[in-house]
Structure formats: C-alpha cells, structure tokens
A tleap script that builds the chain and sets N, CA, C and O, in Angstrom:
source leaprc.protein.ff14SB
mol = sequence {
  NLEU ILE ASP ASN GLU VAL GLU ASP ILE ILE
  HIE GLN LEU GLU TYR ARG ILE SER ARG LEU
  GLU GLY VAL LEU ARG LEU GLU LYS MET ILE
  THR GLU SER GLY GLY LYS ILE PHE ALA THR
  ASN GLY LYS LYS ALA TYR PHE ASP THR THR
  VAL GLU LYS CYS LYS GLU ALA GLY GLY SER
  ILE ALA THR PRO SER ASN PRO ALA GLU ASN
  ASP ALA ILE LEU TYR PHE VAL LYS SER TYR
  ASN THR TYR ALA TYR LEU GLY MET LYS GLU
  SER LEU ILE PRO ARG LYS PHE LEU PHE LEU
  ASP GLY THR GLN LEU SER TYR THR ASN TRP
  HIE LEU ASN GLU PRO SER GLY LYS GLY GLU
  CGLU
}
set mol.1.N position { 0.846 -1.192 -0.002 }
set mol.1.CA position { -0.018 -0.003 -0.009 }
set mol.1.C position { 0.866 1.270 0.008 }
set mol.1.O position { 0.555 2.247 -0.672 }
set mol.2.N position { 1.950 1.252 0.775 }
set mol.2.CA position { 2.812 2.395 0.856 }
set mol.2.C position { 3.450 2.687 -0.509 }
set mol.2.O position { 3.557 3.843 -0.919 }
set mol.3.N position { 3.870 1.624 -1.202 }
set mol.3.CA position { 4.497 1.812 -2.520 }
set mol.3.C position { 3.524 2.445 -3.488 }
set mol.3.O position { 3.921 3.295 -4.285 }
set mol.4.N position { 2.227 2.046 -3.443 }
set mol.4.CA position { 1.206 2.636 -4.299 }
set mol.4.C position { 1.000 4.124 -3.985 }
set mol.4.O position { 0.855 4.954 -4.882 }
set mol.5.N position { 0.993 4.430 -2.687 }
set mol.5.CA position { 0.852 5.850 -2.285 }
set mol.5.C position { 1.989 6.695 -2.758 }
set mol.5.O position { 1.773 7.798 -3.261 }
set mol.6.N position { 3.228 6.197 -2.609 }
set mol.6.CA position { 4.409 6.890 -3.070 }
set mol.6.C position { 4.375 7.061 -4.572 }
set mol.6.O position { 4.679 8.137 -5.088 }
set mol.7.N position { 4.007 6.002 -5.277 }
set mol.7.CA position { 3.871 6.059 -6.710 }
set mol.7.C position { 2.852 7.092 -7.150 }
set mol.7.O position { 3.092 7.816 -8.115 }
set mol.8.N position { 1.704 7.179 -6.456 }
set mol.8.CA position { 0.688 8.174 -6.773 }
set mol.8.C position { 1.230 9.590 -6.536 }
set mol.8.O position { 0.991 10.485 -7.346 }
set mol.9.N position { 1.931 9.788 -5.471 }
set mol.9.CA position { 2.515 11.103 -5.168 }
set mol.9.C position { 3.511 11.512 -6.273 }
set mol.9.O position { 3.537 12.652 -6.737 }
set mol.10.N position { 4.324 10.520 -6.664 }
set mol.10.CA position { 5.339 10.820 -7.737 }
set mol.10.C position { 4.635 11.214 -9.015 }
set mol.10.O position { 5.041 12.164 -9.684 }
set mol.11.N position { 3.548 10.468 -9.373 }
set mol.11.CA position { 2.788 10.791 -10.619 }
set mol.11.C position { 2.143 12.177 -10.520 }
set mol.11.O position { 2.108 12.921 -11.500 }
set mol.12.N position { 1.626 12.521 -9.317 }
set mol.12.CA position { 1.071 13.847 -9.153 }
set mol.12.C position { 2.112 14.931 -9.308 }
set mol.12.O position { 1.860 15.950 -9.952 }
set mol.13.N position { 3.296 14.720 -8.718 }
set mol.13.CA position { 4.343 15.704 -8.857 }
set mol.13.C position { 4.830 15.829 -10.279 }
set mol.13.O position { 5.076 16.937 -10.756 }
set mol.14.N position { 4.975 14.703 -10.969 }
set mol.14.CA position { 5.383 14.721 -12.375 }
set mol.14.C position { 4.386 15.529 -13.220 }
set mol.14.O position { 4.780 16.313 -14.084 }
set mol.15.N position { 3.080 15.319 -12.953 }
set mol.15.CA position { 2.037 16.025 -13.660 }
set mol.15.C position { 2.129 17.541 -13.371 }
set mol.15.O position { 2.041 18.350 -14.295 }
set mol.16.N position { 2.302 17.918 -12.112 }
set mol.16.CA position { 2.410 19.336 -11.773 }
set mol.16.C position { 3.605 19.966 -12.415 }
set mol.16.O position { 3.521 21.078 -12.936 }
set mol.17.N position { 4.734 19.267 -12.386 }
set mol.17.CA position { 5.980 19.791 -13.010 }
set mol.17.C position { 5.764 19.979 -14.496 }
set mol.17.O position { 6.178 20.987 -15.068 }
set mol.18.N position { 5.124 19.020 -15.118 }
set mol.18.CA position { 4.880 19.091 -16.517 }
set mol.18.C position { 3.985 20.316 -16.874 }
set mol.18.O position { 4.243 21.018 -17.852 }
set mol.19.N position { 2.960 20.542 -16.078 }
set mol.19.CA position { 2.102 21.714 -16.327 }
set mol.19.C position { 2.863 23.001 -16.126 }
set mol.19.O position { 2.712 23.930 -16.919 }
set mol.20.N position { 3.690 23.087 -15.074 }
set mol.20.CA position { 4.474 24.302 -14.847 }
set mol.20.C position { 5.480 24.567 -15.988 }
set mol.20.O position { 5.674 25.699 -16.430 }
set mol.21.N position { 6.102 23.473 -16.436 }
set mol.21.CA position { 7.027 23.625 -17.565 }
set mol.21.C position { 6.296 24.111 -18.790 }
set mol.21.O position { 6.809 24.939 -19.543 }
set mol.22.N position { 5.102 23.602 -18.992 }
set mol.22.CA position { 4.301 24.032 -20.122 }
set mol.22.C position { 3.994 25.500 -20.127 }
set mol.22.O position { 4.098 26.168 -21.156 }
set mol.23.N position { 3.612 26.009 -18.962 }
set mol.23.CA position { 3.332 27.456 -18.805 }
set mol.23.C position { 4.572 28.251 -19.050 }
set mol.23.O position { 4.520 29.272 -19.736 }
set mol.24.N position { 5.708 27.817 -18.505 }
set mol.24.CA position { 6.955 28.566 -18.686 }
set mol.24.C position { 7.394 28.524 -20.156 }
set mol.24.O position { 7.960 29.499 -20.650 }
set mol.25.N position { 7.142 27.408 -20.865 }
set mol.25.CA position { 7.462 27.376 -22.269 }
set mol.25.C position { 6.595 28.351 -23.056 }
set mol.25.O position { 7.072 29.027 -23.967 }
set mol.26.N position { 5.328 28.414 -22.698 }
set mol.26.CA position { 4.402 29.324 -23.378 }
set mol.26.C position { 4.839 30.797 -23.211 }
set mol.26.O position { 4.712 31.619 -24.119 }
set mol.27.N position { 5.353 31.080 -22.012 }
set mol.27.CA position { 5.828 32.450 -21.730 }
set mol.27.C position { 7.254 32.671 -22.206 }
set mol.27.O position { 7.849 33.716 -21.944 }
set mol.28.N position { 7.800 31.685 -22.905 }
set mol.28.CA position { 9.203 31.752 -23.432 }
set mol.28.C position { 10.176 32.041 -22.301 }
set mol.28.O position { 11.072 32.872 -22.446 }
set mol.29.N position { 10.004 31.359 -21.180 }
set mol.29.CA position { 10.916 31.521 -20.053 }
set mol.29.C position { 11.822 30.350 -19.835 }
set mol.29.O position { 12.791 30.451 -19.084 }
set mol.30.N position { 11.528 29.204 -20.489 }
set mol.30.CA position { 12.422 28.053 -20.413 }
set mol.30.C position { 12.489 27.383 -21.753 }
set mol.30.O position { 11.558 27.474 -22.553 }
set mol.31.N position { 13.586 26.710 -22.003 }
set mol.31.CA position { 13.738 25.812 -23.120 }
set mol.31.C position { 14.707 24.740 -22.688 }
set mol.31.O position { 15.365 24.881 -21.657 }
set mol.32.N position { 14.809 23.685 -23.447 }
set mol.32.CA position { 15.595 22.525 -22.998 }
set mol.32.C position { 16.481 22.086 -24.176 }
set mol.32.O position { 16.153 22.218 -25.355 }
set mol.33.N position { 17.646 21.547 -23.739 }
set mol.33.CA position { 18.571 20.966 -24.714 }
set mol.33.C position { 19.453 19.935 -23.985 }
set mol.33.O position { 20.069 20.233 -22.961 }
set mol.34.N position { 19.491 18.728 -24.538 }
set mol.34.CA position { 20.379 17.734 -23.992 }
set mol.34.C position { 20.226 17.438 -22.524 }
set mol.34.O position { 21.196 17.164 -21.817 }
set mol.35.N position { 18.948 17.501 -22.063 }
set mol.35.CA position { 18.713 17.250 -20.650 }
set mol.35.C position { 18.911 18.433 -19.737 }
set mol.35.O position { 18.623 18.351 -18.543 }
set mol.36.N position { 19.405 19.544 -20.285 }
set mol.36.CA position { 19.582 20.747 -19.478 }
set mol.36.C position { 18.370 21.660 -19.734 }
set mol.36.O position { 17.830 21.705 -20.840 }
set mol.37.N position { 17.965 22.373 -18.698 }
set mol.37.CA position { 16.902 23.352 -18.816 }
set mol.37.C position { 17.564 24.740 -18.773 }
set mol.37.O position { 18.311 25.066 -17.851 }
set mol.38.N position { 17.270 25.522 -19.779 }
set mol.38.CA position { 17.785 26.908 -19.859 }
set mol.38.C position { 16.598 27.783 -19.547 }
set mol.38.O position { 15.510 27.574 -20.083 }
set mol.39.N position { 16.801 28.803 -18.649 }
set mol.39.CA position { 15.703 29.620 -18.185 }
set mol.39.C position { 16.102 31.099 -18.202 }
set mol.39.O position { 17.278 31.461 -18.200 }
set mol.40.N position { 15.060 31.927 -18.218 }
set mol.40.CA position { 15.238 33.398 -18.074 }
set mol.40.C position { 14.023 33.932 -17.307 }
set mol.40.O position { 12.944 33.340 -17.296 }
set mol.41.N position { 14.253 35.052 -16.683 }
set mol.41.CA position { 13.113 35.730 -16.097 }
set mol.41.C position { 12.720 36.896 -17.017 }
set mol.41.O position { 11.775 37.622 -16.709 }
set mol.42.N position { 13.419 37.086 -18.127 }
set mol.42.CA position { 13.083 38.070 -19.071 }
set mol.42.C position { 13.469 39.484 -18.723 }
set mol.42.O position { 13.132 40.421 -19.448 }
set mol.43.N position { 14.182 39.652 -17.607 }
set mol.43.CA position { 14.551 40.985 -17.149 }
set mol.43.C position { 16.058 41.246 -17.481 }
set mol.43.O position { 16.886 40.335 -17.484 }
set mol.44.N position { 16.347 42.496 -17.749 }
set mol.44.CA position { 17.705 42.923 -18.006 }
set mol.44.C position { 18.393 43.125 -16.659 }
set mol.44.O position { 17.803 43.637 -15.708 }
set mol.45.N position { 19.661 42.706 -16.608 }
set mol.45.CA position { 20.391 42.839 -15.336 }
set mol.45.C position { 21.883 42.913 -15.647 }
set mol.45.O position { 22.320 42.625 -16.761 }
set mol.46.N position { 22.639 43.301 -14.650 }
set mol.46.CA position { 24.100 43.275 -14.801 }
set mol.46.C position { 24.584 41.848 -14.722 }
set mol.46.O position { 23.888 40.965 -14.219 }
set mol.47.N position { 25.821 41.624 -15.239 }
set mol.47.CA position { 26.373 40.293 -15.285 }
set mol.47.C position { 26.421 39.669 -13.855 }
set mol.47.O position { 25.960 38.544 -13.662 }
set mol.48.N position { 26.966 40.385 -12.887 }
set mol.48.CA position { 27.082 39.816 -11.544 }
set mol.48.C position { 25.723 39.447 -10.950 }
set mol.48.O position { 25.589 38.428 -10.272 }
set mol.49.N position { 24.707 40.294 -11.214 }
set mol.49.CA position { 23.367 40.010 -10.769 }
set mol.49.C position { 22.823 38.766 -11.415 }
set mol.49.O position { 22.149 37.969 -10.764 }
set mol.50.N position { 23.107 38.589 -12.691 }
set mol.50.CA position { 22.666 37.409 -13.431 }
set mol.50.C position { 23.287 36.140 -12.851 }
set mol.50.O position { 22.599 35.141 -12.641 }
set mol.51.N position { 24.592 36.190 -12.595 }
set mol.51.CA position { 25.283 35.063 -11.970 }
set mol.51.C position { 24.654 34.689 -10.604 }
set mol.51.O position { 24.443 33.515 -10.301 }
set mol.52.N position { 24.368 35.721 -9.801 }
set mol.52.CA position { 23.807 35.508 -8.479 }
set mol.52.C position { 22.379 34.935 -8.567 }
set mol.52.O position { 22.040 34.022 -7.815 }
set mol.53.N position { 21.553 35.455 -9.464 }
set mol.53.CA position { 20.175 34.972 -9.599 }
set mol.53.C position { 20.174 33.498 -10.073 }
set mol.53.O position { 19.325 32.712 -9.653 }
set mol.54.N position { 21.104 33.145 -10.924 }
set mol.54.CA position { 21.204 31.769 -11.398 }
set mol.54.C position { 21.556 30.841 -10.219 }
set mol.54.O position { 20.999 29.750 -10.101 }
set mol.55.N position { 22.480 31.279 -9.353 }
set mol.55.CA position { 22.835 30.506 -8.185 }
set mol.55.C position { 21.676 30.373 -7.261 }
set mol.55.O position { 21.413 29.285 -6.748 }
set mol.56.N position { 20.951 31.478 -7.023 }
set mol.56.CA position { 19.764 31.433 -6.168 }
set mol.56.C position { 18.700 30.439 -6.645 }
set mol.56.O position { 17.985 29.837 -5.845 }
set mol.57.N position { 18.618 30.287 -7.961 }
set mol.57.CA position { 17.653 29.395 -8.553 }
set mol.57.C position { 18.157 27.922 -8.567 }
set mol.57.O position { 17.445 27.029 -9.027 }
set mol.58.N position { 19.399 27.681 -8.056 }
set mol.58.CA position { 19.929 26.356 -8.018 }
set mol.58.C position { 20.657 25.928 -9.291 }
set mol.58.O position { 20.906 24.743 -9.509 }
set mol.59.N position { 20.990 26.904 -10.120 }
set mol.59.CA position { 21.643 26.621 -11.394 }
set mol.59.C position { 22.876 27.431 -11.552 }
set mol.59.O position { 23.467 27.863 -10.563 }
set mol.60.N position { 23.287 27.653 -12.767 }
set mol.60.CA position { 24.457 28.450 -13.082 }
set mol.60.C position { 24.202 29.172 -14.403 }
set mol.60.O position { 23.358 28.774 -15.206 }
set mol.61.N position { 24.943 30.217 -14.591 }
set mol.61.CA position { 24.821 30.989 -15.842 }
set mol.61.C position { 25.143 30.074 -17.021 }
set mol.61.O position { 26.008 29.205 -16.912 }
set mol.62.N position { 24.472 30.257 -18.115 }
set mol.62.CA position { 24.598 29.367 -19.276 }
set mol.62.C position { 26.007 29.368 -19.863 }
set mol.62.O position { 26.649 30.405 -20.030 }
set mol.63.N position { 26.439 28.178 -20.157 }
set mol.63.CA position { 27.743 27.959 -20.825 }
set mol.63.C position { 27.485 26.883 -21.886 }
set mol.63.O position { 27.539 25.691 -21.583 }
set mol.64.N position { 27.210 27.290 -23.105 }
set mol.64.CA position { 26.952 26.300 -24.170 }
set mol.64.C position { 28.149 25.376 -24.419 }
set mol.64.O position { 29.286 25.839 -24.510 }
set mol.65.N position { 27.892 24.093 -24.527 }
set mol.65.CA position { 28.963 23.152 -24.771 }
set mol.65.C position { 28.818 22.423 -26.099 }
set mol.65.O position { 29.582 21.512 -26.421 }
set mol.66.N position { 27.796 22.859 -26.872 }
set mol.66.CA position { 27.605 22.243 -28.180 }
set mol.66.C position { 26.596 23.162 -28.963 }
set mol.66.O position { 25.987 24.070 -28.397 }
set mol.67.N position { 26.461 22.879 -30.263 }
set mol.67.CA position { 25.540 23.762 -31.103 }
set mol.67.C position { 24.114 23.709 -30.591 }
set mol.67.O position { 23.455 24.746 -30.651 }
set mol.68.N position { 23.580 22.627 -30.102 }
set mol.68.CA position { 22.197 22.572 -29.646 }
set mol.68.C position { 21.991 23.472 -28.431 }
set mol.68.O position { 20.984 24.175 -28.342 }
set mol.69.N position { 22.944 23.453 -27.493 }
set mol.69.CA position { 22.835 24.300 -26.321 }
set mol.69.C position { 23.024 25.797 -26.703 }
set mol.69.O position { 22.408 26.689 -26.120 }
set mol.70.N position { 23.876 26.019 -27.677 }
set mol.70.CA position { 23.998 27.373 -28.197 }
set mol.70.C position { 22.669 27.890 -28.802 }
set mol.70.O position { 22.277 29.040 -28.606 }
set mol.71.N position { 22.000 26.989 -29.542 }
set mol.71.CA position { 20.690 27.303 -30.102 }
set mol.71.C position { 19.676 27.586 -29.051 }
set mol.71.O position { 18.833 28.468 -29.215 }
set mol.72.N position { 19.743 26.812 -27.906 }
set mol.72.CA position { 18.785 27.030 -26.802 }
set mol.72.C position { 18.977 28.468 -26.239 }
set mol.72.O position { 18.000 29.150 -25.929 }
set mol.73.N position { 20.216 28.901 -26.117 }
set mol.73.CA position { 20.484 30.251 -25.621 }
set mol.73.C position { 19.991 31.319 -26.671 }
set mol.73.O position { 19.404 32.343 -26.321 }
set mol.74.N position { 20.264 31.015 -27.942 }
set mol.74.CA position { 19.840 31.923 -29.009 }
set mol.74.C position { 18.299 32.074 -29.049 }
set mol.74.O position { 17.769 33.106 -29.462 }
set mol.75.N position { 17.617 31.024 -28.613 }
set mol.75.CA position { 16.126 31.078 -28.527 }
set mol.75.C position { 15.711 32.322 -27.684 }
set mol.75.O position { 14.835 33.097 -28.070 }
set mol.76.N position { 16.372 32.467 -26.538 }
set mol.76.CA position { 16.033 33.650 -25.687 }
set mol.76.C position { 16.496 34.970 -26.297 }
set mol.76.O position { 15.802 35.982 -26.206 }
set mol.77.N position { 17.645 34.951 -26.904 }
set mol.77.CA position { 18.147 36.186 -27.548 }
set mol.77.C position { 17.152 36.653 -28.595 }
set mol.77.O position { 16.817 37.835 -28.678 }
set mol.78.N position { 16.679 35.687 -29.403 }
set mol.78.CA position { 15.675 36.068 -30.451 }
set mol.78.C position { 14.326 36.399 -29.885 }
set mol.78.O position { 13.678 37.342 -30.340 }
set mol.79.N position { 13.875 35.630 -28.881 }
set mol.79.CA position { 12.543 35.841 -28.314 }
set mol.79.C position { 12.417 37.186 -27.629 }
set mol.79.O position { 11.378 37.840 -27.712 }
set mol.80.N position { 13.491 37.601 -26.945 }
set mol.80.CA position { 13.510 38.824 -26.169 }
set mol.80.C position { 14.197 39.982 -26.880 }
set mol.80.O position { 14.234 41.108 -26.385 }
set mol.81.N position { 14.753 39.666 -28.084 }
set mol.81.CA position { 15.425 40.678 -28.882 }
set mol.81.C position { 16.501 41.423 -28.057 }
set mol.81.O position { 16.531 42.652 -27.991 }
set mol.82.N position { 17.374 40.618 -27.438 }
set mol.82.CA position { 18.396 41.183 -26.552 }
set mol.82.C position { 19.641 40.310 -26.595 }
set mol.82.O position { 19.707 39.360 -27.376 }
set mol.83.N position { 20.620 40.622 -25.768 }
set mol.83.CA position { 21.787 39.803 -25.693 }
set mol.83.C position { 21.661 38.829 -24.547 }
set mol.83.O position { 20.704 38.915 -23.778 }
set mol.84.N position { 22.571 37.927 -24.408 }
set mol.84.CA position { 22.583 36.982 -23.229 }
set mol.84.C position { 23.995 36.910 -22.671 }
set mol.84.O position { 24.977 36.854 -23.411 }
set mol.85.N position { 24.066 36.914 -21.386 }
set mol.85.CA position { 25.358 36.693 -20.723 }
set mol.85.C position { 25.705 35.243 -20.806 }
set mol.85.O position { 24.812 34.396 -20.799 }
set mol.86.N position { 26.928 34.934 -20.880 }
set mol.86.CA position { 27.422 33.524 -20.842 }
set mol.86.C position { 28.395 33.375 -19.705 }
set mol.86.O position { 28.977 34.367 -19.267 }
set mol.87.N position { 28.593 32.179 -19.214 }
set mol.87.CA position { 29.463 31.873 -18.099 }
set mol.87.C position { 30.918 31.838 -18.474 }
set mol.87.O position { 31.607 30.846 -18.237 }
set mol.88.N position { 31.394 32.929 -19.063 }
set mol.88.CA position { 32.805 32.988 -19.448 }
set mol.88.C position { 33.271 34.405 -19.264 }
set mol.88.O position { 32.494 35.351 -19.139 }
set mol.89.N position { 34.624 34.504 -19.255 }
set mol.89.CA position { 35.247 35.825 -19.076 }
set mol.89.C position { 36.471 35.866 -19.946 }
set mol.89.O position { 37.013 34.837 -20.349 }
set mol.90.N position { 36.899 37.090 -20.230 }
set mol.90.CA position { 38.162 37.267 -20.979 }
set mol.90.C position { 39.316 37.031 -20.016 }
set mol.90.O position { 39.296 37.496 -18.877 }
set mol.91.N position { 40.325 36.299 -20.492 }
set mol.91.CA position { 41.491 35.991 -19.725 }
set mol.91.C position { 42.442 37.202 -19.732 }
set mol.91.O position { 42.121 38.245 -20.302 }
set mol.92.N position { 43.600 37.052 -19.101 }
set mol.92.CA position { 44.604 38.089 -19.137 }
set mol.92.C position { 45.178 38.259 -20.539 }
set mol.92.O position { 45.754 39.293 -20.879 }
set mol.93.N position { 45.004 37.222 -21.329 }
set mol.93.CA position { 45.429 37.292 -22.750 }
set mol.93.C position { 44.287 37.869 -23.572 }
set mol.93.O position { 43.223 37.250 -23.611 }
set mol.94.N position { 44.434 38.995 -24.220 }
set mol.94.CA position { 43.355 39.598 -24.959 }
set mol.94.C position { 42.750 38.633 -25.985 }
set mol.94.O position { 43.472 37.872 -26.629 }
set mol.95.N position { 41.454 38.669 -26.128 }
set mol.95.CA position { 40.682 37.897 -27.108 }
set mol.95.C position { 40.688 36.410 -26.798 }
set mol.95.O position { 40.305 35.611 -27.652 }
set mol.96.N position { 41.119 36.006 -25.580 }
set mol.96.CA position { 41.059 34.624 -25.164 }
set mol.96.C position { 40.104 34.551 -23.956 }
set mol.96.O position { 40.291 35.238 -22.952 }
set mol.97.N position { 39.081 33.700 -24.091 }
set mol.97.CA position { 38.082 33.590 -23.082 }
set mol.97.C position { 38.126 32.274 -22.382 }
set mol.97.O position { 38.500 31.264 -22.978 }
set mol.98.N position { 37.744 32.256 -21.102 }
set mol.98.CA position { 37.745 31.077 -20.267 }
set mol.98.C position { 36.404 30.947 -19.534 }
set mol.98.O position { 35.659 31.920 -19.412 }
set mol.99.N position { 36.103 29.717 -19.042 }
set mol.99.CA position { 34.956 29.592 -18.156 }
set mol.99.C position { 35.204 30.464 -16.919 }
set mol.99.O position { 36.344 30.848 -16.657 }
set mol.100.N position { 34.164 30.775 -16.168 }
set mol.100.CA position { 34.291 31.611 -14.975 }
set mol.100.C position { 35.254 30.981 -13.965 }
set mol.100.O position { 35.906 31.698 -13.205 }
set mol.101.N position { 35.348 29.685 -13.951 }
set mol.101.CA position { 36.273 29.037 -13.002 }
set mol.101.C position { 37.719 28.963 -13.507 }
set mol.101.O position { 38.582 28.377 -12.852 }
set mol.102.N position { 37.970 29.551 -14.655 }
set mol.102.CA position { 39.288 29.642 -15.201 }
set mol.102.C position { 39.695 28.512 -16.160 }
set mol.102.O position { 40.792 28.543 -16.717 }
set mol.103.N position { 38.843 27.542 -16.350 }
set mol.103.CA position { 39.141 26.447 -17.259 }
set mol.103.C position { 38.905 26.873 -18.727 }
set mol.103.O position { 38.177 27.821 -19.021 }
set mol.104.N position { 39.554 26.125 -19.614 }
set mol.104.CA position { 39.459 26.390 -21.063 }
set mol.104.C position { 38.079 26.121 -21.550 }
set mol.104.O position { 37.386 25.233 -21.053 }
set mol.105.N position { 37.663 26.919 -22.561 }
set mol.105.CA position { 36.355 26.674 -23.198 }
set mol.105.C position { 36.472 25.375 -24.043 }
set mol.105.O position { 37.476 25.126 -24.709 }
set mol.106.N position { 35.405 24.578 -23.978 }
set mol.106.CA position { 35.403 23.351 -24.735 }
set mol.106.C position { 34.604 23.479 -26.040 }
set mol.106.O position { 34.651 22.591 -26.892 }
set mol.107.N position { 33.877 24.584 -26.185 }
set mol.107.CA position { 33.065 24.860 -27.383 }
set mol.107.C position { 33.031 26.365 -27.597 }
set mol.107.O position { 32.877 27.154 -26.664 }
set mol.108.N position { 33.182 26.730 -28.870 }
set mol.108.CA position { 33.009 28.143 -29.196 }
set mol.108.C position { 32.288 28.234 -30.544 }
set mol.108.O position { 32.323 27.299 -31.345 }
set mol.109.N position { 31.657 29.335 -30.769 }
set mol.109.CA position { 30.918 29.578 -32.014 }
set mol.109.C position { 30.936 31.084 -32.260 }
set mol.109.O position { 29.886 31.710 -32.406 }
set mol.110.N position { 32.111 31.648 -32.303 }
set mol.110.CA position { 32.267 33.061 -32.429 }
set mol.110.C position { 31.902 33.572 -33.831 }
set mol.110.O position { 32.048 32.851 -34.818 }
set mol.111.N position { 31.427 34.821 -33.907 }
set mol.111.CA position { 31.210 35.492 -35.155 }
set mol.111.C position { 32.598 35.765 -35.762 }
set mol.111.O position { 33.606 35.720 -35.056 }
set mol.112.N position { 32.642 36.038 -37.037 }
set mol.112.CA position { 33.886 36.369 -37.700 }
set mol.112.C position { 34.612 37.509 -37.023 }
set mol.112.O position { 33.971 38.492 -36.651 }
set mol.113.N position { 35.890 37.427 -36.849 }
set mol.113.CA position { 36.722 38.426 -36.155 }
set mol.113.C position { 36.380 38.604 -34.698 }
set mol.113.O position { 36.613 39.668 -34.124 }
set mol.114.N position { 35.841 37.594 -34.108 }
set mol.114.CA position { 35.543 37.616 -32.702 }
set mol.114.C position { 36.284 36.453 -32.001 }
set mol.114.O position { 36.690 35.513 -32.684 }
set mol.115.N position { 36.461 36.481 -30.753 }
set mol.115.CA position { 35.993 37.471 -29.792 }
set mol.115.C position { 36.850 38.723 -29.793 }
set mol.115.O position { 38.069 38.649 -29.945 }
set mol.116.N position { 36.240 39.823 -29.632 }
set mol.116.CA position { 36.981 41.107 -29.608 }
set mol.116.C position { 37.043 41.654 -28.199 }
set mol.116.O position { 37.808 42.581 -27.933 }
set mol.117.N position { 36.250 41.099 -27.282 }
set mol.117.CA position { 36.225 41.613 -25.895 }
set mol.117.C position { 35.407 42.877 -25.798 }
set mol.117.O position { 35.496 43.566 -24.781 }
set mol.118.N position { 34.626 43.218 -26.782 }
set mol.118.CA position { 33.817 44.465 -26.724 }
set mol.118.C position { 32.387 44.144 -26.402 }
set mol.118.O position { 31.544 45.037 -26.496 }
set mol.119.N position { 32.042 42.892 -26.017 }
set mol.119.CA position { 30.683 42.561 -25.610 }
set mol.119.C position { 29.785 42.227 -26.728 }
set mol.119.O position { 28.577 42.103 -26.527 }
set mol.120.N position { 30.331 42.066 -27.955 }
set mol.120.CA position { 29.436 41.779 -29.115 }
set mol.120.C position { 29.849 40.469 -29.774 }
set mol.120.O position { 29.629 40.276 -30.970 }
set mol.121.N position { 30.452 39.562 -28.988 }
set mol.121.CA position { 30.982 38.353 -29.569 }
set mol.121.C position { 29.886 37.460 -30.201 }
set mol.121.O position { 30.191 36.394 -30.735 }
savepdb mol mol.pdb
quit
C-alpha cells in the first residue's frame, strides 16, 4: 500500500511539474537541450546580478557546450530581442576567453573576427 501511495505522489508531482514547464514554455521563459533546462526571467540585469540569480535558482549561468545548447540560448536572444550573458570571461590574454572558474572553453561559435572583448561576440 505504501508503494502505491508513493507512486501516486510521484505521478502527481510529475504532472504538476509538466504543467508548470508548459506554462513557462508558453511564456518563453524556459527551453531545453540535452537534458539541461535553460531559463530566463526576461529581465535585463548586470552580469554579476545574473550570476547570483542563477545561483539562487539552483543553477548556473549558461555555458553552451555544443551547437544545440548554443541554439537554446539563442532562442532567448531572439525571443526577447536582446543579448545573453554567458558563463565565461576574458582572460589576461586579450581575445582569449575562459569559463568563470578559469578552465578552457570546450566549445566556441564566435562570429567572424571575434571574440573582440567588446561585448558583441
């Protein structure tokens, strides 16, 4: 009996999560790629604020590791007609970018003549 009750609770939670995800997708606040969920609150903010809000939500600022994840981030850029911060920073070597923890980038998709470090990469 307990297993059935637990199973019912799990199904109810899965249903509720599915409904919430549906609403967030309709509002263009989440998208998914490769098992990762990418989200936005649609508000403009400074980089440090964005990093902090991501942490508060239990996640981290987006760092695309393949073309599909890059497309997931571009979905928000196009939907909101704005830019997106990524979890990377320019190193001490000009035009060389690293993850925020200092490790090498494993995927890049720069525009021609980028990165320039001018915020338009």
